[in-house]
N, C-alpha and C positions, 0 to 999 in steps of 0.2 A: 594472150597472157602478158600481164605487166611484169617487166623484168628490171633487175638492178645489176647490170653487167659487171660493175666494179667489184661486187661481192659475190658474183656467181649465183644469184638468187632469182627465183621466179615466184609469183603469186599464183597458186594453182586454182583450178576449178575442181573442187572436191565432189566426188559422187558418194552418196551415203544411202543405205537402205531406207525405205519409206517408213513413216510412223506405223506402228503395229507389228513391225518385224521383231521377232525374238532375238535381240542382239546377243544374248548369251550363247545362242546357237550360230549366229552369223560369224562372230569373231573367233578365230582359231589361232593357236600358237604358231610361231615361225616354223617354216618347213624344215629347217636344219636342226631342230631339237628332237630328242628322243630317237636318235638314229639307230640305236641298238635295241629299241623297245617297241616293236610293232604293236604290242598290246595297248600302249597308250593311244595310238592312232585308231585301234579297233574300238576303244572306249569312246573316243571322240566321235567316231562315225555313228556309234550306237546312240549317243546323246543327241546328235544332230538329227538323225532320222531323215525325214523328207522335208524338213524345214529349209528355207533359204539359208545358205551358208557359204562363207569363203572357202570352206573345206573343198568345195568343188572347183575352185579357181586356182588352187595351188597343187604342187607336186611334193608331198612329204618325202624327204630324201631317204627315208628308210626303204622306199620302194624303187630307188634309182636303178638297181640292178635286177629288178623283178622282170619276168618274161613278158608281162603286159605293159611295160613302160610306154611303148608307142601308143597303145590304146588309151592309157591314162592321159597322155598329152592331147590326143584327139578329143577326149572327154572334157578336158579343161576348156579347149577352144569352143566346143559345142555349148558348154554352160555359159561362157561369156557371151556368145552370140545370142543365146536365148534370153538372157537378162536384158540385153540391149533391145532386142525385138519387143520385149514386153514393156519397155520404158520403165523398168523396175526402179532405177535409181532416181534420187532427187539431187540436184546440183546446188552447190553453194560456193561462190568464189571467195577466196580469202585464206589466210593462214588459219590453222586450227591449233589452239592452245590445248595441251593434253595434260591431264594428271592421272598417273597410274599408281595405284596403291599396291605395294609389294611388302615382303617381309621386312624390308629395311625402312619403310616410310612411303611418302607420296613423292614420286619422281615426276618432275616437270619436263615437258617436251613441247616442241613446236613443229607441226607438219608443214613443210614447205617444198618447193621444187628447187633442185640444184642443177646448175648448168654443167653438162658433161664435158663441155669444152674446157672447163677448169679442172678436170679430174684426170689423173694419171696414176695408175696402180703399179707402175714399174718401180723397182727399187732405185733410189736415187732421184726420184721425181722432185721437181720444184714447183708443182702445181698448187693452186689455192686449195684444192681438195686432194688428200693423199691417203693411201692405204697405210694402216698402222702395222699390218702383218703381211707376211709373204702371201701372194696370190697363187693358188694352185690352178695353173692354166688348164689342166685336164678337167676341172670342174665347171668350166665355162660352157663348152659345147652343149651339154644336156640342157642347160638353162636357156641357151640361145634358141633351141628348138621350141621351148615353151613361150618365150617372149616375142620372137621374131614373127611379125605379122599379127600378133595378138591385138584385139581391139581395146584391151584394158590392161592397166597395171594395178596391182594391189600389193604394196610393199611391206616388208618387215625391217627395212633398213633403218638403222639408228646411227647418226653422225654426231661426233663430239665437237663442242667448242670449248675453248679454254678461257673461261670468263669468271675469274675469282670474285668479282664484285657483283655478279648476277645481274649485269646491266641489260641483258637481252630478254631473259625469261622472267626476272623478278617483277618488273612492272605489270606483266600480264597476270601473274598470280595474284597480285594485289588488286587488280581491276576485274577479276573474273566475274564478280557479281553484276558487273555492268555489261557483260557480253552475252550473246545468245547461246544458250546451252543446246548443243547438238545431240548429245547422248550422255548417259550416265547409268551404268549397269554393272552387274556382277559378271565376271568372266567365268567360263566353264571350268569345272573340275578343280575348284578351290584355288584359282589363280589370281585372286585379288579383284580389284575394281578399276574401271576405266571411265573417265569423263572427258568430254571434248567441248570446246567453246570456239565459236567463230570469231576471228579477229577481222573486223571490217576495214576497208580503206579509211584512212584518217589518222588521228594523232597516235594511236597505239601502234599501228603498222609503221608509222614513221619512227617511233621510238625503237622498234626492232631493227629496222634497216640502218638507222643512224648508229645504234650501238654496235652492230656488226661491222659497219664501216670504220668505226673508231678502233675496234680490235684489229682491223686489217691495215691500219695506217703503217707504212713501212718503218718510220722512225720509232713509233711506239712498240711495234713488233720486235725490232732489233733490241731495243732497250729492255723489254720484258724478259728476254731470254739471254741477254748478254752476248748478242751476236754482232758480227761486223755489219756496218751500214751496207744496204743493198742486198742483204740476204733475202732470197725469195720468201714471200709471206706464206705461211701455213695457217689458214683460217678454219678449215674443216678437216678433222681427222676421223677416219672410219672407226666406228665402234662395232656394230653388228651388220651383217649383210654385205660385206665387201664383195663377195662373188656375184651377188645380185646386181650391185652397182657396176661391177666390171662387165657383166653381161649387157646391161643397158648401154654402156660405153662402146662395147664391141658392135652392137647393132647400129648405134649412131654413126660410128666410123664406117661401117659397111654401107649404110645409107648414103653417106657423103661420097664414098668411092664409086658407087654405082652410077651416079649422075642421071639426069641433069642435076645441077647443083641443088642440094637440099636447102630449103629456106631456113633462115636463122630462127624463124618462128615455129618450126616443126615441133610438135609435141615430143618427138623422139629425141630431141636435143636435151631434154630435161628428164629428171627422175624424181619421183615423189619419195621423200625421206622424212624422218623425225629428227630434229636437232635436240640434243641433250647436253646440258652443261657438265663438263668433267667434274666440277666441284659440287655438284648436287650431293648433299649428305646421304641421300638414299641410293646413290649409284655406287655399288660395290663391285670391285673387280674379283671375279672368281677364276680359279685355275681351270684349264681344260686338260683333262687327263687322256691317256692313251690306252687303247685296248688292242692287242695283237691276237688275231684269231688263227688257230690251226697252224702252229709252227711246223715247218716242213720236217719230215723224218730225217734224222741224222744231224739236224741243226740244234745247237745249244746257244740260245740268245745271250745268256749271261757270260758264257765263255767268249763269245764273239765280241761283245762290247769291251771285255777286258783286253782282248787283243787289239781291237780298233784303237783304243786309247793307250796302247803301248804299255799296258800293265799299270797305268796310273789310276787304278780304281780297285775297289774292294767291295765285297758283298758280305753283309752280316744279318742273320735272322733277327727279327724283333719280337716283342712279346704280344703279338696280335696286331690287327689292323689299326686300332686306335693308337697304340703306342707308336707304330710306324708313322701314322699321320701327324701326330704331335711333334715328333722329332723332325720331320721334313718341314713342317710349318715354322719351327723355331730357328731354322738355319739363317745365317748371315754370311754372305761372301762365299769363299771357297774353303774346302772342297764342296762341290755341288752335291746335294743329297736328293736322291730320287727314290720314291717308295716303290716297292715291288709287291704285286699281288699275284700269287701263283697257287697251284693245287697243293703244294707242300707248305703253304703258309706265307706270311708277310715278312718283308725284310727291307733293308736299306742298302741302296747302291750309292757309294761315294766315289765321285770322279774328280780327281785333282788336276787333270790335264788342262792346259790353257786353251782358250778358244772363246766360246760364247760367254757373254756376261750374265746369262740367265740359265738356270737348270734346264728349262724347256729347250733352249737352243742346243745345249750339250746333248740332250737325249735325241732331239729331232735329227741332228746331223748324222748320228749313228743309224737311227731307224730308216732314214732315207736310203742309206747305203744297203742296209739289211734287206729292205723290201725290193730294191732293184735287182738283187741276186736271188729272188724267189724265196726269201727266208720264211714267209708265212703267206697264208691265203689273203689276208686283209688286215688293214689297220683302221680303227675308228677313233674318233675324237669325241669324248663323252663329258657331259656336264654333270656334276654331282657324283656321289660315291656309291650309290646303291647298285647301279649297273656295273660299275668298276669292280666292286667287291664280288658280286654274284657271278659275273662272267669271267673275271680274271682268275677265279679259283677253279674253273673248269679245266679238265685235263687237256693239254695241247694249247691252251691260251696263256697269255701273260698280260697283266695290267700294270700300268705305271702311274703312280700318284705324284702330282706336281704341286708346288706351292703357288700361292697367288702372287701376282706382280703388283708392286705399289703403283698407284695410278698417277700420283702427282708429277712424276717425271716423264710422262708419256710423250707430250708434245716435243719437249726438248730432245728426247732420245730419237724420235722420228726425224726431227729437223737435222740433227747432227749425224745420226748413224743410218738413216733410212728405215725401211720397214723391219719390224721385229720378226723373229721366226713365226711361221704360220701357226695359227691356233694357239697363241700365247696366253690370251686371257678371254674371259667371258664377262659381259656386263650383267652380273646377277646370276641367279640360279636359272635352271631351264624354265621353270614355270613363271619366272619374272620377265621373260623376254617379251618383245613387242608382239602383240596380237594383230592379225590382219583386220583392218577396220575400214579405212578410207580407200576409195579407188579413184582412178583417173583415166580419161579416154586417151588412147594413143593413136586412134585413127577414126 
């Protein structure tokens, strides 16, 4: 692999399905979507049928606690081994320029390898690659079981760059007609369209690496954000798939620790990701809502949050879900307004207590404490409002509707304050997420 150590970048050898493959059945949505909607994954499986599909190479998180979890992991490994034995994939070295049509427009991306030596997901990290949200350590071990020793990776990871001038991806978009088209097809279940173009070694590749190097120059970085000289550079900020990247990091660290010394050229040192410009007009930050399932008998969540914040909050009913949503979305500053979805109807929870700068942080601080004391069976993080409304209204459950976070201040917030509360934002709606497409050999 050709690498650019100063910017933590590698040029991957991409593996793609051969011509004739039904790519609408091959490509599947990120595994961490529709986690409360098994019926989505049932429809995906029915659509795929017996055709070659990345569905057999991933573990949809809706099944993480299912009794057959170990058998699913074994099945993933078996499917990977079978594809390799069949010489199923075709290889193509180079970055892949991606255009993904969503409800907001055509989102540009670039599939690259990132150096895990430059990544640190811990709060307060000074790495070139950083988490934007808190990493849930308990979510890493199940992913390690899937990736550790696997011969392939097939990622849904999206990583942000802060490039207001569009210097990295803009030239690729303008030159795409001169590039080799690798794929162009409709995604399953009305999820838009995906096209990918190979970026060969040469002038365009150099344009990409030089633009990234320019963004990473310490003096320009400090000036851009009004920081003190010498502030560690943040070039890549996690968008989607932080736990998958954290898993890759954990395996690389484990490999190094086991000895003999892992070679710097090991494929495990790198992870395949898609870079996306924070300023892409079609990139919309969506909120991630909370669903609490089966509140424990004798527990009253609203009373407990009132006590948790020393009485600095109040609840008031709203005129239905839409009215609640509109009021939450209109808020500016304090008090933080959080929407409530319950069997008795919708309402607004206002919290005036000091603490987090964002409503999601205010809510999550309480929910963490509530769940640690056995307050409910489970908490889920959901994209979109359909599942929130339907499941939140079931007796014993409670849903929390949260506002979207403005995206323009993301990098500076992470630089100054560290990672945001976990599951703060989502880049687009669930169906607009990255679909699994490219793979890469790990062994």
